[in-house]
C-alpha positions in Angstrom: -19.2 -66.3 33.0 -17.7 -67.2 29.7 -18.7 -70.6 28.4 -16.3 -73.4 27.4 -16.2 -75.1 24.0 -19.0 -77.5 24.9 -21.4 -74.7 25.8 -20.4 -72.7 22.8 -21.0 -75.7 20.5 -24.5 -76.0 21.9 -25.2 -72.3 21.5 -23.9 -72.4 17.9 -26.1 -75.4 17.1 -29.2 -73.6 18.5 -28.3 -70.4 16.7 -27.7 -72.2 13.4 -31.1 -73.9 13.6 -32.7 -70.5 13.9 -30.7 -68.9 11.1 -31.3 -69.1 7.4 -29.3 -68.2 4.4 -31.8 -65.8 2.9 -34.7 -63.7 4.2 -37.1 -65.0 1.6 -37.5 -68.6 2.8 -41.1 -69.4 3.4 -42.0 -70.0 7.1 -45.4 -71.6 7.8 -45.5 -69.7 11.1 -46.0 -66.5 9.1 -49.5 -67.6 8.1 -52.2 -65.2 9.3 -49.6 -62.3 9.8 -49.9 -59.1 7.8 -46.8 -57.6 6.1 -45.6 -54.2 7.5 -43.7 -51.8 5.2 -40.6 -50.5 6.9 -38.1 -47.9 5.8 -34.9 -47.2 7.8 -31.2 -46.3 7.2 -28.1 -46.6 9.3 -26.9 -43.0 9.9 -24.1 -43.3 12.4 -21.2 -45.5 13.4 -22.6 -48.5 15.4 -21.6 -49.0 19.0 -18.6 -51.1 19.7 -17.4 -51.0 16.1 -15.1 -48.9 13.9 -11.9 -47.0 14.0 -10.5 -46.1 17.4 -8.5 -43.1 18.7 -6.7 -42.5 21.9 -8.4 -40.0 24.3 -5.9 -37.2 23.5 -6.4 -37.4 19.7 -9.3 -35.6 18.1 -11.9 -37.2 20.2 -13.8 -34.0 21.0 -13.4 -32.4 17.6 -14.5 -33.2 14.2 -13.9 -36.9 14.6 -16.1 -37.2 17.7 -19.1 -38.4 15.8 -17.4 -40.8 13.5 -15.9 -43.1 16.2 -17.6 -45.0 18.9 -14.5 -46.3 20.8 -11.4 -44.9 22.5 -8.4 -46.8 23.6 -6.3 -46.5 26.8 -3.5 -48.3 28.5 -4.1 -48.6 32.2 -1.6 -49.1 35.1 -2.3 -51.5 38.0 0.0 -49.5 40.2 -2.3 -46.5 39.8 -5.3 -48.2 41.3 -3.7 -50.4 44.0 -2.8 -48.7 47.2 -1.7 -51.7 49.2 -2.9 -54.9 50.8 -4.4 -55.6 54.2 -4.5 -59.2 55.2 -5.8 -61.0 52.1 -7.5 -58.0 50.7 -6.0 -55.8 48.0 -6.7 -52.1 48.6 -7.9 -50.0 45.7 -8.4 -46.4 44.7 -10.1 -46.6 41.3 -10.3 -42.8 40.8 -7.5 -42.8 38.2 -9.3 -45.4 36.2 -12.7 -43.7 36.7 -11.3 -40.5 35.3 -10.3 -42.4 32.1 -13.7 -44.0 31.8 -15.6 -40.8 32.6 -13.6 -38.8 30.1 -14.2 -41.3 27.3 -18.0 -41.7 28.1 -18.4 -37.9 28.3 -17.7 -37.9 24.6 -20.3 -40.6 23.9 -17.7 -43.3 23.4 -16.9 -46.6 25.1 -13.5 -47.7 26.2 -11.1 -50.4 25.1 -8.7 -50.9 28.0 -5.5 -52.7 28.4 -3.7 -53.1 31.8 0.0 -53.6 31.4 3.2 -54.1 33.5 5.9 -53.4 30.9 6.2 -50.5 28.5 9.7 -49.9 27.1 11.0 -46.4 27.6 7.9 -45.1 29.3 8.3 -42.7 32.2 4.6 -42.8 33.1 4.9 -44.8 36.3 7.5 -42.9 38.3 9.6 -40.8 35.9 12.1 -43.6 35.4 12.3 -44.9 31.8 10.8 -48.4 31.5 9.5 -48.8 35.1 7.0 -51.6 35.5 3.4 -50.8 36.6 3.6 -53.6 39.3 1.9 -52.3 42.5 4.4 -50.7 44.9 3.5 -53.1 47.8 4.8 -56.0 45.7 7.9 -54.1 44.6 8.7 -53.5 48.3 8.7 -57.3 49.1 12.2 -58.6 50.0 11.9 -61.6 47.6 10.7 -59.5 44.6 13.5 -58.8 42.1 12.9 -57.2 38.7 15.3 -57.7 35.8 16.4 -55.0 33.3 17.3 -54.6 29.6 18.9 -51.4 28.4 17.4 -51.3 24.9 15.4 -54.4 23.9 14.5 -54.4 20.2 15.7 -50.8 20.0 12.6 -49.7 22.0 14.4 -48.2 25.1 15.1 -49.1 28.7 12.8 -51.7 30.1 12.3 -53.3 33.5 10.6 -56.7 33.8 8.1 -58.0 36.4 9.5 -60.8 38.5 7.5 -63.8 37.6 9.2 -66.0 40.1 7.4 -64.1 42.9 4.4 -65.8 44.3 2.7 -62.6 45.4 2.8 -61.1 41.9 1.2 -64.3 40.5 -1.5 -64.3 43.2 -2.2 -60.6 42.7 -2.4 -60.7 38.9 -5.2 -63.3 39.2 -6.9 -61.4 42.1 -6.7 -58.1 40.2 -8.9 -59.5 37.4 -11.3 -61.0 40.0 -11.7 -57.6 41.6 -11.8 -55.7 38.3 -14.5 -58.0 37.0 -16.6 -57.7 40.2 -16.6 -53.9 39.8 -16.8 -53.4 36.1 -18.3 -56.5 34.4 -21.5 -54.7 33.7 -20.2 -51.2 33.2 -21.3 -49.9 29.8 -18.4 -47.4 29.8 -16.1 -50.4 28.8 -16.6 -52.2 25.5 -13.6 -54.6 25.4 -10.6 -55.5 27.5 -7.2 -56.5 26.1 -5.0 -58.8 28.2 -1.5 -60.0 28.0 2.1 -60.1 29.3 5.4 -58.7 28.2 6.1 -55.5 26.2 2.8 -53.5 26.0 1.0 -56.7 27.2 1.5 -58.1 23.7 2.9 -61.5 24.5 6.5 -60.9 23.6 9.7 -59.4 25.0 11.6 -59.2 21.7 15.2 -58.1 22.1 15.5 -59.7 25.6 16.4 -63.3 26.4 13.1 -65.1 27.3 13.3 -66.7 30.8 10.0 -68.3 31.6 9.2 -67.9 35.3 11.6 -65.0 35.6 11.0 -62.2 33.1 7.9 -63.8 31.6 5.2 -66.0 33.2 5.7 -69.7 33.1 3.5 -71.7 30.8 1.8 -73.4 33.8 0.9 -70.0 35.3 -0.3 -68.6 32.0 -2.7 -71.5 31.7 -3.9 -71.0 35.3 -4.3 -67.3 34.7 -6.2 -67.5 31.4 -8.6 -70.1 32.7 -9.2 -67.9 35.6 -9.9 -64.8 33.5 -12.3 -66.7 31.3 -14.3 -67.6 34.5 -14.5 -64.2 36.1 -14.6 -61.7 33.2 -17.9 -61.2 31.4 -16.6 -58.3 29.3 -15.3 -59.5 25.9 -11.6 -59.9 26.1 -8.8 -60.3 23.6 -5.1 -61.3 23.5 -2.4 -60.5 21.0 -2.0 -62.7 17.9 1.6 -63.0 19.1 0.3 -65.4 21.7 0.4 -68.0 19.0 4.2 -68.3 19.6 4.7 -71.7 21.3 7.9 -70.5 23.0 6.1 -67.8 24.8 2.8 -69.4 25.5 1.1 -72.8 25.8 -2.1 -71.6 24.2 -2.1 -73.2 20.7 -1.0 -76.5 22.0 -3.5 -76.7 24.8 -7.1 -77.6 23.8 -8.6 -76.2 27.1 -7.0 -72.8 26.3 -8.0 -72.8 22.7 -11.6 -73.4 23.8 -11.7 -70.2 25.8 -13.7 -67.2 24.6 -10.9 -64.8 24.0 -10.7 -62.7 20.9 -7.6 -61.4 19.1 -5.8 -58.1 18.5 -3.1 -57.4 15.9 -0.9 -54.4 16.6 0.6 -54.3 13.1 -2.5 -54.8 11.0 -2.1 -54.2 7.3 1.7 -53.9 7.5 3.6 -54.4 4.2 4.2 -58.1 5.0 1.0 -58.9 6.7 -0.4 -61.3 4.2 1.4 -64.6 3.6 3.8 -63.9 6.4 4.0 -63.7 10.2 0.8 -61.8 11.0 -1.4 -64.0 8.8 0.3 -67.1 10.1 -0.5 -66.0 13.7 -4.1 -65.3 12.9 -4.4 -68.8 11.4 -2.6 -70.5 14.2 -4.5 -69.1 17.1 -7.7 -68.0 15.4 -8.1 -71.1 13.2 -10.6 -69.2 11.0 -13.4 -69.3 13.6 -12.3 -67.4 16.7 -14.1 -64.3 15.6 -17.4 -66.2 16.0 -17.0 -66.1 19.8 -14.3 -63.5 20.5 -14.0 -59.9 19.3 -11.2 -59.2 16.8 -9.4 -55.9 16.3 -6.0 -54.3 16.9 -4.0 -51.3 15.6 -2.9 -50.3 12.2 0.8 -50.9 11.7 3.4 -48.4 12.9 6.2 -50.1 11.1 6.5 -47.0 8.9 4.8 -43.7 9.2 3.3 -44.4 5.8 1.0 -47.2 7.1 -1.4 -45.3 9.4 -1.6 -42.4 7.0 -2.5 -44.4 4.0 -4.4 -47.5 5.0 -7.7 -45.7 4.3 -6.8 -45.1 0.7 -9.8 -46.5 -1.2 -7.4 -47.9 -3.8 -5.7 -49.9 -1.1 -2.2 -50.2 0.5 0.3 -52.9 -0.2 -2.3 -54.5 -2.5 -5.2 -54.7 -0.1 -8.0 -52.3 0.9 -9.2 -51.7 4.4 -12.6 -53.1 3.5 -11.0 -56.3 2.2 -8.9 -56.9 5.2 -11.7 -55.9 7.7 -13.9 -58.5 6.1 -11.2 -61.2 5.9 -10.3 -61.0 9.6 -13.8 -60.1 10.8 -12.6 -56.9 12.4 -14.8 -55.1 14.9 -12.4 -52.3 15.9 -9.0 -50.9 14.8 -6.8 -48.2 16.5 -6.0 -45.6 13.9 -4.4 -42.8 15.8 -2.3 -41.2 13.1 -5.0 -41.3 10.4 -6.9 -38.1 11.3 -6.2 -35.1 9.2 -4.3 -37.0 6.5 -5.2 -37.2 2.9 -7.4 -40.2 3.3 -8.2 -39.9 7.0 -11.1 -37.5 6.7 -14.1 -37.7 9.0 -16.2 -38.9 6.0 -13.7 -41.7 5.3 -13.5 -42.6 9.0 -17.3 -43.1 9.0 -17.2 -45.1 5.8 -14.5 -47.4 7.2 -16.2 -47.8 10.5 -19.4 -49.0 8.8 -17.3 -51.7 7.0 -16.4 -53.2 10.3 -18.3 -55.1 13.0 -22.0 -56.0 12.7 -24.7 -54.3 10.5 -28.3 -55.2 11.0 -30.9 -55.3 8.2 -34.6 -56.0 8.7 -35.7 -57.6 5.5 -39.3 -58.5 6.4 -41.7 -57.6 9.2 -45.2 -59.2 9.7 -47.7 -58.6 12.5 -51.0 -59.6 14.0 -53.0 -58.6 17.0 -50.7 -60.7 19.3 -47.5 -61.4 17.5 -44.8 -59.7 15.3 -42.3 -61.6 13.3 -39.1 -59.9 12.1 -36.5 -61.2 9.8 -33.1 -59.8 10.6 -29.9 -60.2 8.6 -26.4 -59.4 9.7 -24.9 -57.7 6.7 -21.7 -56.9 8.6 -18.4 -58.7 8.9 -18.6 -59.8 12.5 -21.3 -60.6 15.1 -22.2 -58.3 18.0 -20.4 -59.5 21.1 -23.2 -58.4 23.6 -26.8 -59.5 23.8 -29.0 -57.2 21.7 -32.7 -57.7 21.1 -35.3 -56.6 18.6 -38.0 -54.9 20.6 -41.4 -53.2 20.3 -41.6 -50.6 23.0 -40.5 -52.4 26.2 -41.3 -55.9 24.8 -38.2 -57.8 23.6 -37.8 -60.8 21.4 -36.7 -63.8 23.4 -33.6 -64.6 21.2 -30.5 -62.4 21.2 -28.9 -61.1 18.0 -25.5 -62.0 19.6 -25.5 -65.3 17.8 -26.4 -63.9 14.4 -23.4 -64.5 12.1 -22.5 -62.4 9.0 -24.6 -63.3 6.0 -27.2 -65.1 8.1 -30.8 -64.3 8.8 -32.9 -64.9 11.9 -36.7 -65.0 12.3 -37.4 -63.3 15.6 -40.8 -63.0 17.3 -42.2 -60.4 19.7 -45.4 -61.3 21.5 -47.3 -58.1 20.7 -48.6 -56.2 17.7 -46.6 -53.5 15.8 -48.7 -50.4 15.3 -46.1 -48.0 14.0 -42.5 -48.3 12.8 -41.1 -46.0 15.5 -42.0 -48.6 18.1 -39.6 -51.2 16.5 -36.0 -50.8 17.6 -32.9 -52.8 18.8 -32.0 -52.7 22.5 -28.8 -53.6 24.3 -28.2 -53.2 28.0 -24.5 -52.6 27.5 -24.7 -49.1 25.8 -24.3 -45.6 27.1 -27.5 -43.6 27.3 -26.3 -41.6 24.3 -25.8 -44.7 22.1 -28.2 -46.6 20.0 -28.1 -49.6 17.6 -29.7 -48.9 14.2 -31.0 -51.1 11.5 -31.6 -50.6 7.8 -34.3 -52.0 5.5 -33.5 -53.5 2.1 -36.4 -52.0 0.2 
């Protein structure tokens, strides 16, 4: 289960005590160890980082090897078949097909379950139908509301948040989802929310808490519940900083949760010094990336944005590398970038390596019974799963999960290192086809 702020503070303190600013600081524990010369390079996009495509976009072609993640919306109504007594009945085959398709290409999934999607006919052919399970829609006290064209996005029906069964089910769904998929390496991250596209807003429609959007009390109850049951790193929209929609930024217990953030108009023309940056500052407070994954989607405000954000000279005065570092980005959906002037496979790979974690081994020493390794995170974010430096099957005790950008850890493995090929990084939340690499600095 995810920890609360107190637990996180203790972990951060322990981690900081084992981290140093440079890899050259003298450690008396190294006495009697012999230096080992290592030579290694990072050759591919690291797992759980980089630019992201939808499953239907270039994921099996020339972009297959320069991404590690694919994104998919998911519909609760497609996996829920009904309810018997107190038990929700599921058929997960629809969701399994999504995960199996993505993993077959050597990628992991970012998934977002949603109820509302303006103008979408995906549920039943009717524009804007909600993805609320049918057994709930059939209840006599369940009544959805409707908006003909909110925000110019098209017809939209809204889940009935006055209905007790919907509120119960939404919590229970994440309980059941977590029980089945918490340790599934096909899933990297989960995005969670309410409203249009689960992005914490229903712009263009009058907000009615407890009717077409969950009440603040229920949102608190729901988010606290998700934090308890879900081990997969999860994120919510930066729009959740809006106090009219959510209680998050004014509720210390919620701000202490381990959620990350996603920004669905990243690098838009007015991103800096305006709404987007203000949202990041309000709900992220400059440190959320240290415990929650941060990502999102390049802006679709104009067709120019996705096609030009990879310009090495920048877009709207900022480069991708600059913005990825500023917001500690691990992933970014970039669906319209392939096959554009700047969206070449080579540039995709370069941009991916400018996101997320990047491990360097600066020094390695060994004896007959012990190996000490100095590891620096040269990336812009930590890794959000446990990963360990290992020799063969023997792992270091401390995880790289707590290694912050620019920091170095001294890790020990209780065995000798006889050849470099035995030294590697292991993570239990990877596909068999994936591996975490490291580079050396000499």
